[in-house]
N, C-alpha and C positions, 0 to 999 in steps of 0.2 A: 490542422490539428484534430486529432480524433478524441472526442469527448462523448462517450456513450450516455444516452439520456437516462437509462435505467439505473445508473450508479449514483452514489453520493460521493462527495469530495471534501477534503480538508484543505485549508489554506496552505498547509505545508506540503501539498502535492501528492497525497495518498488518495487512492480511490477505495470505496467500500461497497460490498455487495451483500445484502442480507440473504442468507441461505434458508431453505425450508426447515432445517433442523434447529433454527434459532441462532446459529453461529454467524459470524461476519467474516467474509473473505476480504483481505487487504492487500493492496499492491501499490506501486507507484504509477503515476499518470504518464501518458504519452508525452506530455509537455516536459515532465521531469526527466524522463530517459533521453529525450532529444537534447535537453540542455546539458546533460552529463556527457553525452557522446558514447563511444563504444565501452560497454561495461565489461570488466575483466574479473571482478570479485564481488561476491555477495555473502554477507554474514547475517544469519537469521536468528531470531530469539528462540530459546529452548522451549520445547513443549512443557507446559506446567508453569511457566513463568507468568506471574501476575503483573499486568501492565497498568499504568495510570495514563490517562489521556495527556498527551504532550511530552511523554517520556521518550527519549531516544531508545530504540529497541532493536534496530537492525542497521547494517551499513551496506551501501552500494558504492562500489569504487569503479571509476572509469580510468581511461588513459589520461584524462585531464585532472580529475579530482576525486576525493572521497566525500560522500555525503551521508549524513544520518537519515534514517527513516524513523518517523515518530509515530507512536501509537495514537491514532485519532480518537479512540474511545478507551474507557476502562474495561478490563476483562482479563481472562486467563487464556493463554496461548494453547490451543488444542491441536494444532497441526502446523507444520512448517514445510514448505515446498522444497524438498531436497533436490528436485530436478533442476531448479534454477541455480543452486550453488555449484552444480557440476557443469552447467551450461549458461553462464550469465548473459550471453548474447541473445538468449531467447527473450529477455526483457526488451532488447532493442527491436526485435522482430515483431513482437506483439505485447505491449505492456499490459494489456487487459486479459490476455490468456495466461501470461506468466505471473500468477499471483505469488505473494511472498509468504503470508501466514494467515491462519484463521484464529479468531478469538471468540470465546464464549463471553458475551457482554455481561458486565456486572449489574446492569440495570436494563429494564425493558425500554423500548423506544430509544435505544442508544444513538440511533442515526438521526433522530428528530432535528437536531440543531445543525446538521451538516449541510454543506452547499449542494444545490442541485446542479445539473449540467450547465444551465444558462448562467448561474451565478459564478461557477468556476471559469467558464469561458470569458466572462467579463473580467475576472480577477487576473487572468493571464494574457489578456489582449492589450 
């Protein structure tokens, strides 16, 4: 299982990467995409949507099941990766390159309470 050390993780299987501009890029983990199987449809939140942590905000659907993606932090969606909606299989190929959306966090240090790689690996093992 691929769990990059530089990312933060949510128990609901989203990964987060702090960007230099203060935004946070969010996607689903390698573990999550492997559990879902071949992805066939992705629905992303609209740019401008304000999210609350824990809120279902996107959908990833595979040949096996549909699953909600949850906002791991509070914030406003500032970008959605349209490339993955047109090619959902890219998430299966590399879950960490195929990000879903970017959020401008509502609070500083929004990632402070998130899991590090070691804690996420322990969660899913």
